[in-house]
BAFI-3210 file (N, C-alpha, C; in Angstrom, 3 decimals, decimal comma, padded with zeros to 6 digits):
// residues 83
n [1|2|3|4|5|6|7|8|9|10|11|12|13|14|15|16|17|18|19|20|21|22|23|24|25|26|27|28|29|30|31|32|33|34|35|36|37|38|39|40|41|42|43|44|45|46|47|48|49|50|51|52|53|54|55|56|57|58|59|60|61|62|63|64|65|66|67|68|69|70|71|72|73|74|75|76|77|78|79|80|81|82|83]
n.u [000,843|000,375|002,385|000,015|-002,636|-002,253|-002,241|-004,974|-006,409|-005,980|-007,318|-010,086|-009,918|-009,663|-012,489|-014,386|-013,332|-014,694|-017,327|-018,028|-017,539|-019,653|-021,814|-021,761|-022,372|-024,661|-025,430|-025,648|-026,965|-029,478|-029,418|-029,262|-031,633|-033,075|-032,834|-033,666|-036,967|-039,451|-039,770|-042,118|-042,312|-039,458|-040,176|-041,740|-043,204|-042,078|-039,729|-038,275|-037,765|-036,124|-034,284|-033,610|-032,599|-030,253|-028,750|-028,479|-027,014|-024,365|-023,826|-023,249|-021,162|-019,198|-019,159|-018,154|-015,671|-014,998|-014,323|-012,623|-010,599|-009,269|-008,759|-006,662|-004,690|-004,623|-002,989|-000,674|000,158|001,146|002,778|005,316|005,347|006,584|008,511]
n.v [-001,044|001,999|005,545|007,196|006,018|004,956|007,232|008,004|006,136|006,733|009,046|008,007|006,611|009,023|009,866|007,877|008,090|010,486|009,956|007,569|009,582|011,518|009,841|008,680|011,382|011,353|009,282|009,691|011,708|011,030|008,891|010,280|012,147|010,149|009,469|011,252|010,473|009,966|006,894|005,680|006,263|005,227|002,641|002,018|001,532|003,593|004,293|001,941|001,870|003,604|002,302|000,885|001,896|003,406|000,772|-000,097|001,969|001,943|-000,444|000,315|002,030|000,203|-001,575|000,231|000,746|-001,188|-001,631|000,491|-000,327|-002,345|-001,408|000,126|-002,093|-003,231|-000,833|-000,686|-003,274|-003,751|-001,624|-002,775|-004,987|-003,757|-002,737]
n.w [-000,430|-001,215|000,360|000,065|000,569|002,702|004,015|003,790|004,567|007,271|007,401|006,966|009,132|011,335|010,773|011,678|014,609|014,651|013,989|016,400|018,320|018,498|018,501|021,078|022,125|021,573|022,481|025,092|025,576|025,109|027,784|030,017|029,884|029,935|032,694|033,530|033,679|035,482|037,946|037,343|034,361|033,481|034,170|031,836|028,503|026,858|028,496|028,649|025,062|025,255|026,420|024,508|022,573|023,966|024,195|021,474|020,391|021,944|021,346|018,482|018,682|019,693|017,032|015,347|016,867|016,133|013,292|012,848|014,159|012,977|010,555|011,362|012,366|009,609|008,109|010,262|010,045|006,469|006,921|008,115|006,605|004,676|005,586]
ca.u [-000,074|001,400|001,319|-001,035|-003,289|-002,318|-002,134|-006,406|-006,765|-005,482|-008,459|-011,470|-009,810|-010,419|-013,731|-014,932|-013,185|-015,773|-018,530|-018,078|-017,787|-020,982|-023,017|-022,070|-022,984|-026,197|-025,979|-025,560|-028,071|-030,763|-029,012|-029,913|-033,070|-034,315|-032,747|-034,337|-037,948|-040,140|-039,773|-042,880|-041,928|-038,622|-040,010|-043,299|-042,982|-041,079|-038,467|-037,623|-037,473|-034,880|-033,341|-032,807|-031,534|-028,874|-027,824|-028,048|-025,996|-023,608|-023,391|-022,637|-020,073|-018,463|-019,032|-017,281|-014,691|-013,898|-013,596|-011,150|-009,228|-008,993|-008,124|-005,494|-004,171|-003,973|-002,143|000,640|000,801|001,050|003,880|005,639|006,020|007,489|009,967]
ca.v [000,028|003,249|005,889|008,025|005,329|005,158|008,758|007,982|005,104|007,735|010,058|007,232|006,545|010,036|009,853|006,788|008,274|011,309|009,304|007,248|010,883|011,937|008,739|008,455|012,136|010,784|008,091|010,455|012,937|009,627|008,310|011,874|012,029|008,454|009,318|012,664|010,318|009,675|005,898|005,034|006,303|004,531|000,910|002,123|001,151|004,863|004,213|000,510|001,884|004,147|001,865|-000,138|002,957|003,433|-000,553|-000,004|003,304|001,216|-001,910|001,086|002,176|-001,079|-001,878|000,841|000,549|-002,611|-001,658|001,317|-001,231|-003,722|-000,462|000,490|-003,033|-003,108|-000,248|-001,158|-004,532|-003,071|-000,967|-003,662|-005,903|-002,963|-002,490]
ca.w [-000,122|-000,909|001,319|000,471|000,511|003,835|004,504|002,821|005,647|008,283|007,385|008,019|010,917|011,734|010,696|012,599|015,549|014,698|014,443|017,811|019,059|018,421|018,828|022,160|022,675|021,374|023,726|026,781|025,897|025,760|028,852|030,530|028,990|030,469|034,050|034,126|033,964|037,082|037,841|036,075|033,026|033,079|033,622|030,777|027,000|026,650|028,959|027,477|024,289|025,810|027,235|023,933|021,514|024,519|024,194|020,330|020,357|022,708|020,115|017,455|018,410|019,544|016,272|014,733|017,462|015,832|012,315|013,315|014,472|012,299|009,301|011,793|012,271|008,270|007,940|010,375|008,892|005,530|006,822|008,765|005,515|003,350|006,572]
c.u [001,380|001,344|000,885|-002,579|-003,322|-002,640|-004,569|-006,893|-007,076|-006,901|-009,647|-011,575|-010,020|-011,928|-014,379|-014,317|-014,518|-016,785|-018,872|-018,280|-019,229|-022,216|-023,132|-022,398|-024,346|-026,537|-026,067|-026,757|-029,427|-030,785|-029,749|-031,174|-033,548|-034,170|-033,574|-036,182|-038,044|-040,241|-040,232|-043,270|-040,609|-039,550|-041,860|-042,546|-041,787|-039,659|-037,793|-037,139|-036,363|-033,754|-032,341|-032,195|-030,482|-028,263|-027,692|-026,752|-024,738|-023,357|-022,715|-020,877|-019,526|-018,051|-017,826|-015,883|-013,765|-013,348|-012,470|-009,800|-008,399|-007,999|-006,931|-004,515|-003,408|-002,599|-000,820|000,930|001,288|003,111|005,050|006,308|006,811|008,679|011,655]
c.v [001,184|004,619|007,087|007,318|004,771|006,006|008,652|007,239|006,234|008,504|009,216|007,104|007,355|010,705|008,813|007,337|009,764|010,657|008,467|008,589|011,127|011,106|008,740|009,485|011,958|010,247|008,718|011,312|011,917|009,108|009,482|011,773|010,711|008,627|010,189|011,656|010,199|008,060|005,179|005,002|004,933|002,871|001,113|001,562|002,408|004,416|003,097|000,834|002,680|003,582|001,170|001,026|003,127|002,318|-000,290|000,930|003,015|000,269|-001,234|001,503|001,501|-001,769|-000,987|001,365|-000,643|-002,258|-001,021|000,365|-002,039|-002,977|-000,473|-000,626|-003,217|-002,263|-000,574|-002,405|-004,558|-002,697|-001,699|-004,653|-005,319|-003,121|-003,799]
c.w [-000,099|-000,085|001,301|000,413|001,879|004,445|004,017|004,099|007,031|008,615|007,679|008,801|011,620|011,869|011,349|014,022|015,908|015,025|015,739|019,128|019,375|018,524|020,039|023,169|022,605|022,471|025,010|026,585|026,459|027,364|029,729|030,876|030,021|032,035|034,459|034,562|035,320|036,295|036,813|034,917|032,906|033,057|032,628|029,654|026,547|027,173|028,343|026,461|024,760|025,380|025,659|022,861|022,538|024,267|022,449|020,017|020,311|021,777|018,985|017,696|019,293|018,295|014,958|015,294|016,464|014,730|012,386|013,833|013,723|010,882|009,966|011,736|010,642|008,012|008,711|010,129|007,510|005,388|007,224|008,021|004,266|004,239|006,104]
res [m|n|k|e|r|r|q|e|l|g|e|v|i|d|y|l|d|d|a|i|v|r|l|e|e|i|r|d|d|e|q|d|s|y|d|d|l|s|e|g|l|q|n|s|r|t|g|d|s|m|l|n|a|i|d|q|l|n|g|f|c|d|d|i|e|k|v|k|t|k|v|s|d|m|m|l|n|k|k|k|k|k|v]
***
């Protein structure tokens, strides 16, 4: 892999980092909203829906982190083989 493509992959990693940060912000906002609900609403369909959204957002962050790690590993492996 040439230097230009490795730089492009570095940019992809930056985009993935940005996506994770944005998803975490949305998740945190949803968690704050859930925490502000009364106990009765937390135990309602609305609360369940909010918890489901929080779990899904956590999963998205984990999935993106895995992709980011694979891209990073690919970049490092290509560099090592070149040396």
